[in-house]
Backbone as numpy.savetxt, mean C-alpha at the origin, in Angstrom:
# Nx Ny Nz CAx CAy CAz Cx Cy Cz
-1.95 19.11 26.96 -1.96 17.68 26.78 -3.35 17.15 27.12
-3.86 16.27 26.26 -5.17 15.71 26.48 -5.11 14.44 27.32
-6.24 14.04 27.79 -6.36 12.78 28.53 -7.55 12.03 27.98
-7.43 10.73 28.01 -8.51 9.89 27.51 -8.65 8.69 28.44
-9.88 8.27 28.65 -10.14 7.07 29.45 -10.44 5.93 28.50
-9.78 4.81 28.74 -10.00 3.62 27.92 -10.28 2.45 28.87
-10.92 1.44 28.33 -11.19 0.23 29.11 -10.52 -0.94 28.42
-9.67 -1.62 29.18 -8.97 -2.80 28.69 -9.27 -3.95 29.65
-9.83 -5.02 29.11 -10.17 -6.20 29.91 -11.04 -5.83 31.12
-11.97 -4.90 30.90 -12.91 -4.51 31.95 -12.35 -3.52 32.96
-11.13 -3.08 32.78 -10.52 -2.14 33.71 -10.32 -0.80 33.01
-10.66 0.27 33.71 -10.55 1.62 33.15 -9.15 2.17 33.41
-8.62 2.85 32.39 -7.31 3.49 32.49 -7.43 4.90 31.91
-6.77 5.84 32.53 -6.68 7.19 31.98 -5.27 7.38 31.45
-5.21 7.80 30.19 -3.92 7.91 29.50 -3.78 9.32 28.95
-2.60 9.89 29.09 -2.32 11.20 28.50 -1.98 11.04 27.03
-2.35 12.05 26.26 -2.05 12.03 24.82 -2.01 13.46 24.31
-1.55 13.62 23.08 -1.54 14.93 22.47 -2.97 15.36 22.18
-3.20 16.67 22.24 -4.53 17.21 21.94 -4.96 16.73 20.55
-6.21 16.34 20.45 -6.76 15.91 19.17 -6.56 14.44 18.88
-5.79 13.72 19.70 -5.52 12.31 19.46 -6.40 11.38 20.30
-7.33 11.96 21.04 -8.15 11.17 21.96 -8.94 10.07 21.24
-9.62 10.43 20.17 -10.44 9.45 19.45 -9.57 8.34 18.87
-8.43 8.71 18.35 -7.51 7.73 17.78 -7.03 6.76 18.86
-6.68 7.29 20.02 -6.22 6.45 21.13 -7.34 5.52 21.61
-8.56 6.03 21.68 -9.70 5.18 22.06 -9.87 4.03 21.06
-9.72 4.35 19.78 -9.85 3.33 18.74 -8.76 2.27 18.89
-7.54 2.68 19.16 -6.45 1.72 19.38 -6.75 0.84 20.59
-7.24 1.45 21.65 -7.56 0.70 22.87 -8.68 -0.30 22.59
-9.69 0.09 21.81 -10.78 -0.84 21.47 -10.23 -2.03 20.68
-9.32 -1.75 19.77 -8.71 -2.80 18.97 -7.96 -3.79 19.88
-7.14 -3.27 20.76 -6.39 -4.11 21.69 -7.33 -4.87 22.62
-8.34 -4.19 23.14 -9.30 -4.84 24.03 -10.04 -5.96 23.31
-10.34 -5.76 22.04 -11.00 -6.83 21.27 -10.14 -8.08 21.23
-8.85 -7.90 21.01 -7.95 -9.06 21.00 -7.89 -9.70 22.39
-7.85 -8.88 23.42 -7.80 -9.43 24.79 -9.07 -10.21 25.09
-10.22 -9.68 24.71 -11.48 -10.41 24.93 -11.49 -11.74 24.17
-11.02 -11.71 22.90 -10.95 -12.95 22.13 -10.04 -13.97 22.81
-8.88 -13.51 23.23 -7.93 -14.42 23.88 -8.46 -14.95 25.20
-9.09 -14.07 25.99 -9.61 -14.55 27.28 -10.74 -15.54 27.06
-11.47 -15.42 25.95 -12.49 -16.41 25.62 -11.88 -17.74 25.25
-10.68 -17.72 24.70 -10.01 -18.96 24.30 -9.25 -19.61 25.45
-8.55 -18.78 26.24 -7.67 -19.34 27.27 -8.11 -19.02 28.69
-9.16 -18.22 28.82 -9.64 -17.84 30.15 -8.90 -16.63 30.69
-9.28 -16.23 31.88 -8.63 -15.08 32.52 -7.34 -15.58 33.17
-6.24 -15.46 32.42 -4.94 -15.96 32.90 -4.10 -14.83 33.49
-4.73 -13.72 33.72 -4.01 -12.57 34.29 -3.87 -11.46 33.27
-4.00 -10.23 33.77 -3.93 -9.07 32.87 -2.62 -9.02 32.10
-1.53 -9.26 32.79 -0.22 -9.14 32.14 -0.06 -10.15 31.02
-0.43 -11.39 31.28 -0.30 -12.41 30.23 -1.24 -12.13 29.06
-2.48 -11.74 29.37 -3.42 -11.42 28.29 -2.92 -10.23 27.48
-2.39 -9.22 28.16 -1.86 -8.06 27.46 -0.66 -8.44 26.60
0.21 -9.30 27.12 1.36 -9.77 26.35 0.90 -10.52 25.11
-0.03 -11.44 25.28 -0.52 -12.22 24.14 -1.19 -11.32 23.11
-2.02 -10.39 23.57 -2.69 -9.46 22.65 -1.67 -8.59 21.94
-0.64 -8.17 22.65 0.40 -7.35 22.03 1.12 -8.12 20.94
1.35 -9.40 21.18 1.99 -10.23 20.15 1.08 -10.38 18.93
-0.22 -10.51 19.16 -1.17 -10.59 18.04 -1.12 -9.29 17.23
-1.13 -8.15 17.93 -1.08 -6.85 17.25 0.25 -6.70 16.51
1.36 -7.14 17.13 2.66 -7.07 16.47 2.66 -7.93 15.21
2.02 -9.10 15.28 1.90 -9.97 14.11 1.08 -9.30 13.01
-0.03 -8.65 13.40 -0.84 -7.92 12.42 0.00 -6.84 11.73
0.78 -6.12 12.53 1.62 -5.06 11.97 2.65 -5.64 11.01
3.31 -6.72 11.42 4.32 -7.33 10.55 3.69 -7.79 9.24
2.51 -8.39 9.31 1.81 -8.84 8.10 1.44 -7.64 7.23
0.99 -6.56 7.85 0.64 -5.36 7.07 1.88 -4.79 6.38
3.01 -4.76 7.08 4.26 -4.27 6.48 4.66 -5.16 5.32
4.55 -6.48 5.51 4.89 -7.41 4.43 4.00 -7.19 3.21
2.70 -6.99 3.46 1.77 -6.74 2.35 2.09 -5.44 1.64
2.42 -4.41 2.40 2.80 -3.12 1.78 4.05 -3.30 0.93
5.05 -4.01 1.45 6.28 -4.24 0.69 5.99 -5.01 -0.59
5.12 -6.01 -0.50 4.74 -6.79 -1.68 4.05 -5.91 -2.71
3.11 -5.08 -2.24 2.40 -4.19 -3.16 3.33 -3.15 -3.77
4.27 -2.63 -2.98 5.24 -1.67 -3.51 6.10 -2.32 -4.59
6.50 -3.57 -4.37 7.29 -4.29 -5.37 6.46 -4.50 -6.64
5.19 -4.84 -6.48 4.31 -5.00 -7.65 4.16 -3.69 -8.41
4.03 -2.59 -7.67 3.91 -1.28 -8.32 5.18 -0.98 -9.12
6.35 -1.26 -8.54 7.60 -1.02 -9.25 7.70 -1.90 -10.50
7.25 -3.14 -10.39 7.25 -4.03 -11.56 6.34 -3.48 -12.65
5.16 -3.02 -12.25 4.23 -2.45 -13.23 4.78 -1.17 -13.86
5.44 -0.34 -13.05 6.05 0.88 -13.58 7.13 0.54 -14.59
7.96 -0.46 -14.27 9.02 -0.87 -15.19 8.43 -1.40 -16.49
7.38 -2.21 -16.37 6.71 -2.73 -17.57 6.12 -1.59 -18.39
5.54 -0.61 -17.71 4.96 0.54 -18.40 6.04 1.33 -19.12
7.19 1.52 -18.44 8.30 2.23 -19.09 8.76 1.46 -20.33
8.81 0.13 -20.22 9.20 -0.70 -21.35 8.22 -0.57 -22.51
6.93 -0.56 -22.19 5.92 -0.39 -23.25 6.01 1.00 -23.88
6.27 2.00 -23.07 6.40 3.37 -23.59 7.59 3.47 -24.53
8.70 2.83 -24.15 9.89 2.83 -25.01 9.58 2.10 -26.32
8.91 0.96 -26.24 8.56 0.21 -27.45 7.63 1.02 -28.33
6.68 1.73 -27.73 5.76 2.57 -28.50 6.51 3.69 -29.20
7.46 4.33 -28.48 8.26 5.39 -29.12 9.06 4.84 -30.29
9.65 3.66 -30.10 10.43 3.05 -31.18 9.53 2.72 -32.37
8.33 2.20 -32.10 7.38 1.90 -33.18 6.99 3.16 -33.93
6.75 4.24 -33.20 6.39 5.51 -33.85 7.53 6.03 -34.71
8.75 5.90 -34.22 9.90 6.35 -35.00 10.04 5.53 -36.28
9.87 4.20 -36.18 9.93 3.35 -37.38 8.82 3.70 -38.36
7.62 3.95 -37.83 6.49 4.31 -38.69 6.76 5.65 -39.38
7.26 6.62 -38.62 7.56 7.93 -39.22 8.62 7.79 -40.30
9.64 6.96 -40.05 10.68 6.74 -41.06 10.10 6.06 -42.29
9.22 5.08 -42.10 8.58 4.40 -43.23 7.73 5.37 -44.04
7.00 6.24 -43.37 6.17 7.23 -44.06 7.06 8.19 -44.85
8.17 8.64 -44.23 9.10 9.52 -44.93 9.65 8.84 -46.19
10.04 7.58 -46.07 10.59 6.86 -47.24 9.52 6.70 -48.32
8.29 6.37 -47.91 7.20 6.21 -48.89 6.94 7.55 -49.58
6.96 8.64 -48.81 6.74 9.96 -49.39 7.86 10.29 -50.38
9.10 9.97 -50.05 10.23 10.22 -50.97 10.05 9.41 -52.26
9.64 8.15 -52.15 9.42 7.32 -53.35 8.30 7.90 -54.21
7.20 8.32 -53.55 6.09 8.91 -54.30 6.53 10.19 -55.01
7.31 11.00 -54.31 7.81 12.23 -54.94 8.72 11.89 -56.11
9.55 10.85 -55.95 10.44 10.44 -57.04 9.62 9.92 -58.21
8.59 9.13 -57.94 7.74 8.61 -59.01 7.00 9.75 -59.72
6.50 10.69 -58.93 5.79 11.83 -59.50 6.73 12.66 -60.38
7.94 12.87 -59.89 8.92 13.65 -60.66 9.28 12.91 -61.93
9.41 11.59 -61.88 9.76 10.80 -63.06 8.63 10.80 -64.07
7.40 10.84 -63.62 6.27 10.82 -64.54 6.09 12.17 -65.24
6.60 13.28 -64.67 6.49 14.60 -65.30 7.48 14.75 -66.43
8.47 13.94 -66.50 9.46 14.11 -67.57 9.17 13.36 -68.78
């Protein structure tokens, strides 16, 4: 098990993590610390617990917004896929009609050619 030191609101913490996750955990801590610094600049040093709670709510809001955006994009992708399937079906139907028209024209030409030989 790995360990990583992070700094949140000017205080150092050592946290255990899985091997290889140290850089990721540091990045998460920097993200959280950035929110805490922003909040403390707005509301002052109101205590570590309150700042951590407020920053956690901001991060939770970011996550919820990201999930909402992903869901919206997934719905758009499904709409585009359905439209694409519809266009593909229409194209197949058009090709079938064209092939049938060509077959009928060829039959008429063959009939005309046969009639002209007699």
